[in-house]
C-alpha positions as CSV (number, residue, x, y, z in Angstrom):
1,X,-17.4,26.6,-15.5
2,X,-20.6,26.6,-17.5
3,X,-22.5,23.4,-17.7
4,X,-23.2,24.0,-21.4
5,X,-20.6,24.0,-24.2
6,X,-21.1,26.1,-27.2
7,X,-18.6,25.2,-29.9
8,X,-19.3,28.4,-31.8
9,X,-18.7,30.8,-29.0
10,X,-16.1,29.2,-26.6
11,X,-15.1,31.3,-23.6
12,X,-11.4,32.0,-23.5
13,X,-10.8,29.8,-20.4
14,X,-12.6,26.9,-22.1
15,X,-10.7,27.6,-25.3
16,X,-7.5,27.0,-23.3
17,X,-8.8,23.8,-21.8
18,X,-9.7,22.6,-25.3
19,X,-6.1,23.0,-26.4
20,X,-4.4,21.1,-23.6
21,X,-3.5,17.4,-23.8
22,X,-4.9,16.6,-20.3
23,X,-8.4,15.3,-20.0
24,X,-10.5,17.8,-18.1
25,X,-14.0,17.4,-16.8
26,X,-16.1,19.2,-14.1
27,X,-19.0,17.8,-12.1
28,X,-21.7,19.4,-10.1
29,X,-22.3,18.5,-6.4
30,X,-24.3,15.4,-7.4
31,X,-21.4,14.1,-9.6
32,X,-23.1,14.9,-12.9
33,X,-20.6,16.0,-15.7
34,X,-20.9,19.7,-16.6
35,X,-17.8,20.1,-18.8
36,X,-15.8,17.6,-20.9
37,X,-12.9,18.8,-23.0
38,X,-11.6,17.4,-26.3
39,X,-8.7,15.5,-24.7
40,X,-11.2,13.8,-22.3
41,X,-13.1,12.5,-25.4
42,X,-9.9,11.1,-26.9
43,X,-8.7,9.4,-23.7
44,X,-12.1,7.9,-22.7
45,X,-13.6,7.2,-26.1
46,X,-16.8,9.0,-25.1
47,X,-18.0,12.0,-27.0
48,X,-18.8,15.2,-25.2
49,X,-22.5,14.9,-26.1
50,X,-22.6,11.4,-24.5
51,X,-20.8,12.6,-21.4
52,X,-22.6,15.9,-20.5
53,X,-25.5,15.5,-18.1
54,X,-24.5,11.9,-17.1
55,X,-23.0,10.7,-13.8
56,X,-19.2,10.7,-13.9
57,X,-19.0,7.1,-12.8
58,X,-21.2,6.0,-15.8
59,X,-18.9,7.7,-18.3
60,X,-15.4,6.9,-17.0
61,X,-16.1,3.4,-15.6
62,X,-13.0,3.8,-13.5
63,X,-11.6,1.3,-11.1
64,X,-11.7,4.0,-8.5
65,X,-15.4,4.9,-9.0
66,X,-17.1,2.4,-6.6
67,X,-15.2,3.1,-3.4
68,X,-12.7,5.8,-3.9
69,X,-14.3,8.4,-6.2
70,X,-11.7,11.2,-6.5
71,X,-14.2,14.0,-7.2
72,X,-16.5,13.0,-4.4
73,X,-13.5,12.8,-2.0
74,X,-12.4,16.2,-3.2
75,X,-15.9,17.7,-2.6
76,X,-16.4,16.0,0.8
77,X,-12.9,16.8,2.2
78,X,-12.3,20.1,0.5
79,X,-8.8,18.8,-0.3
80,X,-7.0,18.1,-3.6
81,X,-6.7,14.4,-4.6
82,X,-3.3,14.1,-6.3
83,X,-1.4,11.6,-8.3
84,X,-4.0,8.8,-8.2
85,X,-3.8,5.9,-10.7
86,X,-6.8,4.2,-12.2
87,X,-8.0,2.4,-15.3
88,X,-10.8,3.6,-17.5
89,X,-12.8,0.9,-19.2
90,X,-13.7,1.5,-22.8
91,X,-16.0,-0.1,-25.3
92,X,-18.0,-2.2,-22.8
93,X,-14.9,-3.8,-21.3
94,X,-13.1,-4.7,-24.5
95,X,-10.3,-2.2,-24.0
96,X,-8.7,-0.3,-21.1
97,X,-6.9,3.0,-20.6
98,X,-4.5,3.3,-17.6
99,X,-4.5,6.9,-16.4
100,X,-3.0,9.1,-13.7
101,X,-5.5,11.7,-12.4
102,X,-6.1,14.5,-9.9
103,X,-9.2,16.1,-8.6
104,X,-9.9,19.4,-6.8
105,X,-13.0,21.0,-5.3
106,X,-14.6,24.0,-7.0
107,X,-16.0,26.9,-4.9
108,X,-18.7,29.5,-5.6
109,X,-18.4,33.2,-4.9
110,X,-19.4,32.5,-1.2
111,X,-16.6,30.0,-0.8
112,X,-19.0,27.0,-0.7
113,X,-18.1,23.8,-2.6
114,X,-20.2,23.8,-5.8
115,X,-18.5,20.9,-7.7
116,X,-15.2,19.5,-8.6
117,X,-12.7,19.4,-11.5
118,X,-10.8,16.2,-12.5
119,X,-7.8,16.1,-14.8
120,X,-6.3,12.9,-16.2
121,X,-3.6,11.8,-18.6
122,X,-3.1,8.4,-20.2
123,X,-0.2,6.2,-19.2
124,X,1.5,3.8,-21.6
125,X,0.8,0.2,-20.7
126,X,3.6,-1.3,-18.8
127,X,5.1,2.1,-17.7
128,X,4.1,1.8,-14.2
129,X,4.7,4.7,-11.8
130,X,6.7,2.5,-9.5
131,X,9.4,2.6,-12.2
132,X,8.9,6.2,-13.0
133,X,9.2,7.3,-9.4
134,X,11.4,4.6,-8.0
135,X,13.8,7.2,-6.6
136,X,11.1,9.6,-5.3
137,X,8.5,8.4,-2.9
138,X,5.5,10.3,-1.5
139,X,3.4,9.8,1.6
140,X,0.6,8.4,-0.7
141,X,2.9,5.4,-1.6
142,X,2.4,4.0,1.9
143,X,-1.3,3.0,1.7
144,X,-3.5,3.3,4.7
145,X,-6.3,5.4,6.3
146,X,-6.2,3.7,9.7
147,X,-5.4,5.6,12.9
148,X,-2.1,3.6,13.2
149,X,-0.9,4.8,9.8
150,X,-2.1,8.4,10.6
151,X,0.0,8.4,13.8
152,X,3.1,7.2,11.9
153,X,2.6,10.0,9.4
154,X,2.0,12.6,12.1
155,X,5.5,11.8,13.5
156,X,7.4,11.2,10.3
157,X,6.2,14.4,8.6
158,X,7.7,16.3,11.5
159,X,11.0,14.5,11.7
160,X,11.6,13.6,8.0
161,X,13.1,17.1,7.2
162,X,15.6,16.8,10.0
163,X,18.8,14.8,10.4
164,X,17.6,12.7,13.4
165,X,18.2,9.0,13.4
166,X,15.1,6.8,13.1
167,X,14.5,3.2,14.2
168,X,11.7,1.4,12.4
169,X,10.5,-1.8,14.1
170,X,7.9,-4.1,12.6
171,X,7.3,-7.6,11.3
172,X,8.6,-8.8,7.9
173,X,6.6,-7.3,5.0
174,X,5.1,-4.3,6.8
175,X,6.7,-1.7,4.6
176,X,9.8,-0.5,6.6
177,X,11.8,-0.2,3.4
178,X,9.1,1.9,1.8
179,X,8.9,4.1,4.8
180,X,12.7,4.7,4.7
181,X,12.4,5.7,1.0
182,X,9.6,8.1,1.9
183,X,11.6,9.7,4.7
184,X,14.6,10.2,2.4
185,X,12.4,11.6,-0.4
186,X,10.9,14.1,2.0
187,X,14.1,15.3,3.5
188,X,16.6,18.0,2.3
189,X,18.8,15.0,1.3
190,X,16.4,13.8,-1.4
191,X,18.7,14.7,-4.2
192,X,21.5,12.8,-2.6
193,X,22.0,9.0,-2.5
194,X,19.9,6.6,-0.5
195,X,22.1,3.6,0.2
196,X,20.5,0.4,1.5
197,X,22.4,-2.3,3.5
198,X,20.7,-5.5,4.5
199,X,22.8,-6.6,7.5
200,X,21.4,-10.1,7.3
201,X,22.2,-10.7,3.7
202,X,26.0,-10.0,3.7
203,X,28.4,-12.6,5.1
204,X,30.0,-11.5,8.4
205,X,33.5,-11.6,7.0
206,X,32.5,-9.2,4.2
207,X,30.2,-6.9,6.1
208,X,32.9,-4.6,7.5
209,X,34.6,-4.0,4.1
210,X,31.2,-3.5,2.4
211,X,30.0,-1.0,5.0
212,X,33.2,1.0,5.6
213,X,35.3,0.2,2.6
214,X,39.0,-0.7,2.6
215,X,42.4,0.7,1.7
216,X,44.8,-0.7,-0.8
217,X,46.9,-3.5,0.7
218,X,44.4,-4.1,3.6
219,X,44.3,-7.8,2.6
220,X,45.5,-10.1,-0.2
221,X,43.8,-9.0,-3.4
222,X,43.1,-5.4,-2.2
223,X,45.0,-3.7,-5.0
224,X,43.0,-0.5,-4.8
225,X,41.0,1.6,-2.4
226,X,37.3,0.7,-2.3
227,X,34.7,3.0,-0.8
228,X,32.2,1.5,1.5
229,X,28.4,2.0,1.7
230,X,28.8,4.9,4.2
231,X,31.1,6.7,1.8
232,X,28.7,6.1,-1.1
233,X,25.9,7.6,1.1
234,X,27.9,10.8,1.9
235,X,25.6,13.8,2.0
236,X,22.6,11.4,1.8
237,X,20.9,8.7,3.8
238,X,22.0,5.1,4.7
239,X,19.3,2.6,5.5
240,X,20.5,-0.3,7.7
241,X,17.9,-3.0,7.3
242,X,17.8,-6.0,9.8
243,X,20.2,-4.1,12.0
244,X,19.6,-6.7,14.8
245,X,21.8,-9.1,12.7
246,X,24.8,-6.7,12.8
247,X,27.7,-8.6,14.5
248,X,28.8,-7.2,17.9
249,X,32.3,-6.6,16.4
250,X,30.8,-4.0,14.0
251,X,28.4,-2.4,16.4
252,X,31.2,-0.4,18.1
253,X,32.3,0.9,14.8
254,X,28.8,1.9,13.9
255,X,28.5,3.7,17.2
256,X,31.4,5.8,16.4
257,X,29.9,6.8,13.1
258,X,26.7,7.8,14.9
259,X,28.7,9.9,17.5
260,X,31.5,11.4,15.4
261,X,30.5,10.9,11.8
262,X,33.9,9.3,11.1
263,X,35.4,5.8,10.9
264,X,38.5,3.9,9.8
265,X,38.2,2.0,6.5
266,X,39.7,-1.5,6.7
267,X,43.5,-1.2,6.7
268,X,43.5,2.6,6.7
269,X,45.6,4.8,9.1
270,X,43.4,7.9,8.8
271,X,39.7,8.3,9.5
272,X,37.2,9.1,6.9
273,X,34.5,11.7,7.7
274,X,31.0,11.4,6.2
275,X,27.8,13.4,6.5
276,X,25.2,10.6,6.6
277,X,21.8,10.3,8.1
278,X,21.1,6.8,9.5
279,X,17.8,5.0,9.2
280,X,17.7,1.6,10.8
281,X,15.1,-1.2,10.8
282,X,14.6,-4.6,12.4
283,X,11.8,-7.2,12.4
284,X,12.2,-8.0,16.1
285,X,12.1,-5.7,19.2
286,X,15.7,-4.4,19.6
287,X,15.4,-3.9,23.3
288,X,14.9,-7.7,23.7
289,X,18.1,-8.2,21.7
290,X,19.8,-5.9,24.2
291,X,18.5,-7.9,27.2
292,X,19.8,-11.1,25.6
293,X,23.3,-9.6,25.1
294,X,23.0,-9.7,21.3
295,X,23.0,-5.9,20.8
296,X,25.0,-3.2,22.5
297,X,22.9,-1.1,24.9
298,X,24.8,2.1,24.0
299,X,24.2,1.6,20.3
300,X,20.5,0.9,20.9
301,X,20.0,4.2,22.7
302,X,21.8,6.1,20.0
303,X,19.6,4.5,17.3
304,X,16.4,4.8,19.4
305,X,16.1,8.6,19.1
306,X,12.8,8.3,17.2
307,X,11.2,4.8,17.1
308,X,8.4,4.0,14.8
309,X,6.5,0.8,15.3
310,X,5.1,-0.3,11.9
311,X,2.0,-2.4,12.5
312,X,1.2,-5.6,10.8
313,X,-1.9,-6.0,8.6
314,X,-3.9,-7.8,11.3
315,X,-3.4,-4.7,13.5
316,X,-4.9,-2.4,10.9
317,X,-7.5,-4.5,9.1
318,X,-9.5,-1.5,8.1
319,X,-6.7,-0.7,5.6
320,X,-7.0,-4.1,3.8
321,X,-9.8,-3.0,1.4
322,X,-7.9,0.2,0.5
323,X,-4.7,-1.8,0.0
324,X,-6.5,-4.4,-2.2
325,X,-8.1,-1.6,-4.3
326,X,-4.9,0.3,-4.9
327,X,-2.8,-2.8,-5.5
328,X,-5.3,-4.0,-8.1
329,X,-5.2,-0.6,-9.8
330,X,-1.5,-0.8,-10.1
331,X,-1.7,-4.3,-11.6
332,X,-4.3,-3.0,-14.1
333,X,-1.9,-0.3,-15.2
334,X,1.0,-2.8,-15.4
335,X,-0.8,-5.5,-17.2
336,X,-3.4,-3.6,-19.2
337,X,-6.2,-5.5,-17.5
338,X,-9.6,-4.1,-16.3
339,X,-10.2,-6.0,-13.0
340,X,-12.9,-4.0,-11.2
341,X,-14.2,-6.0,-8.4
342,X,-14.1,-9.3,-6.3
343,X,-16.8,-11.9,-5.9
344,X,-18.3,-11.8,-2.3
345,X,-16.6,-15.2,-1.5
346,X,-13.1,-14.0,-2.7
347,X,-13.4,-10.7,-0.9
348,X,-14.5,-12.4,2.3
349,X,-11.4,-14.6,2.3
350,X,-9.1,-11.7,1.7
351,X,-10.7,-9.6,4.4
352,X,-10.5,-12.4,7.0
353,X,-7.1,-13.7,6.4
354,X,-4.4,-12.9,9.0
355,X,-1.5,-12.2,6.6
356,X,1.5,-13.4,8.5
357,X,3.6,-12.0,5.6
358,X,1.8,-8.6,5.9
359,X,1.6,-6.2,2.9
360,X,4.2,-8.2,0.9
361,X,2.1,-11.4,1.2
362,X,-1.0,-9.5,0.1
363,X,0.8,-8.2,-2.9
364,X,1.9,-11.8,-3.9
365,X,-1.7,-13.1,-3.4
366,X,-3.1,-10.4,-5.6
367,X,-0.4,-10.9,-8.2
368,X,-1.4,-14.6,-8.3
369,X,-5.1,-13.7,-8.7
370,X,-4.5,-11.1,-11.4
371,X,-2.5,-13.6,-13.5
372,X,-5.2,-16.2,-13.3
373,X,-8.1,-13.9,-13.7
374,X,-9.2,-13.5,-17.4
375,X,-12.2,-11.2,-16.8
376,X,-13.0,-8.2,-14.7
377,X,-14.0,-10.1,-11.5
378,X,-11.6,-12.0,-9.2
379,X,-13.3,-15.1,-7.8
380,X,-12.3,-17.4,-5.0
381,X,-10.7,-20.0,-7.4
382,X,-8.3,-17.3,-8.6
383,X,-6.7,-17.1,-5.1
384,X,-3.7,-19.3,-4.1
385,X,-4.8,-22.8,-3.0
386,X,-2.9,-22.5,0.3
387,X,-5.0,-19.4,1.1
388,X,-8.2,-21.2,0.2
389,X,-7.3,-24.2,2.4
390,X,-6.5,-21.9,5.3
391,X,-9.7,-19.9,4.8
392,X,-11.8,-23.0,4.7
393,X,-10.2,-24.4,7.8
394,X,-10.7,-21.2,9.7
395,X,-14.3,-20.8,8.5
396,X,-15.4,-24.4,9.4
397,X,-15.9,-23.7,13.2
398,X,-17.8,-20.5,12.4
399,X,-20.1,-22.3,9.9
400,X,-20.7,-25.1,12.3
401,X,-21.6,-22.6,15.1
402,X,-24.0,-20.9,12.8
403,X,-25.7,-24.2,12.0
404,X,-25.8,-25.1,15.6
405,X,-27.4,-21.8,16.6
406,X,-30.1,-22.2,13.9
407,X,-31.0,-25.7,15.0
408,X,-31.2,-24.6,18.7
409,X,-33.5,-21.7,17.6
410,X,-35.6,-24.1,15.6
411,X,-36.0,-26.7,18.4
412,X,-36.8,-24.0,20.9
413,X,-39.7,-22.9,18.7
414,X,-41.0,-26.4,18.8
415,X,-40.4,-26.9,22.5
416,X,-37.6,-29.3,21.6
417,X,-39.9,-31.6,19.8
418,X,-37.6,-33.2,17.3
419,X,-40.4,-34.7,15.2
420,X,-42.0,-31.3,14.6
421,X,-38.6,-29.6,14.0
422,X,-37.7,-32.3,11.4
423,X,-41.0,-31.8,9.7
424,X,-40.3,-28.0,9.3
425,X,-36.9,-28.8,8.0
426,X,-38.3,-31.3,5.5
427,X,-36.0,-34.1,6.7
428,X,-36.4,-37.4,8.5
429,X,-36.3,-37.3,12.3
430,X,-33.3,-39.7,12.2
431,X,-31.5,-37.3,9.9
432,X,-32.1,-34.5,12.3
433,X,-30.9,-36.7,15.3
434,X,-27.6,-37.5,13.5
435,X,-27.1,-33.8,12.8
436,X,-27.7,-32.8,16.4
437,X,-25.3,-35.5,17.6
438,X,-22.6,-34.4,15.1
439,X,-22.8,-30.8,16.3
440,X,-23.2,-31.7,20.0
441,X,-26.6,-30.0,20.3
442,X,-28.5,-31.0,23.4
443,X,-31.2,-29.5,25.6
444,X,-29.6,-28.2,28.8
């Protein structure tokens, strides 16, 4: 595309781009805008004359610009960046525009990357894509660039289209439920039901009838046939969460479903056949449950065809900045806010916390911070008090060690002459002595 726009003699291709409702812009290799269509003007509130020749980040002021620039990613990787969500900040922060955008590299006649094109469309405030796509998940929904996440995707992208049984193991809040949805959405069964069963949430006396259904007259009050979750999932996928809590009495029945794809509903005299793919998850190692006699060994081996260990956040800390950024973008879209960054103190706390509740806990922390933040910067006092207390407690030993190291270095320069060291610090010698005693500093 030409970097100049002549409104009197618009080339046919540009004429088409002027007529579409999508915002379209192109940039050169340095990120400077070379084309800006009419819809882009309307969505961003920036005129074409103001946009052309300026850096893309200066014009859009997007929540993605600082660390996840889509056009830069497209040019550097040579790959399309699809379905990203961001917020454009208009009128010097007085209004925001949530958008969904895509970016693709542009190539010259020699096949070399010569720029990028970005398209974007506005989203209505409050119509978050989580709701729009709640029944269809993509790989991008599971956020992470770490090697651990890459290994999970390498496996799941191969096995998702098959009918193979998968076992997802990982701590609470790591995203096993989300992975199950992604697997189902990327399988040939995507247009069929995904039925979820939390084996720990249902009372044991109701679990069998809920999972396998019952026939009329099976017990007092059973005045009609009722299909169970397996029948509702026929043709699709059933996700058995917290399967380690499944009673031993039902494990044999589940084993038969895995082996023969059939079962007896409660009170029935004939078997019911189903075509169901089984995904299972647990937050504790299932092999240890087998060793303790709490889980059938034969069922474990039938479930353990493909096992995916979903790591906790402390095992993939490099994903925390990306998670924070993407989750904040979603909150901006939901709430119509324009939070762009964190203060160094707040970011330091978030990056060094251990997250025992994993991604779910991080989501709750950011939700808390977004509700309290009334500007565009999240600061430490916007974070939950419990988190601040834990962060301060964990930071205290490190701060004391840093102070101790500085004093040792200072004393070493003065050959451990406390009077000279105190003079350099500008304090009384007694004050320095008390500080050394408190920190346990002594000449060895």
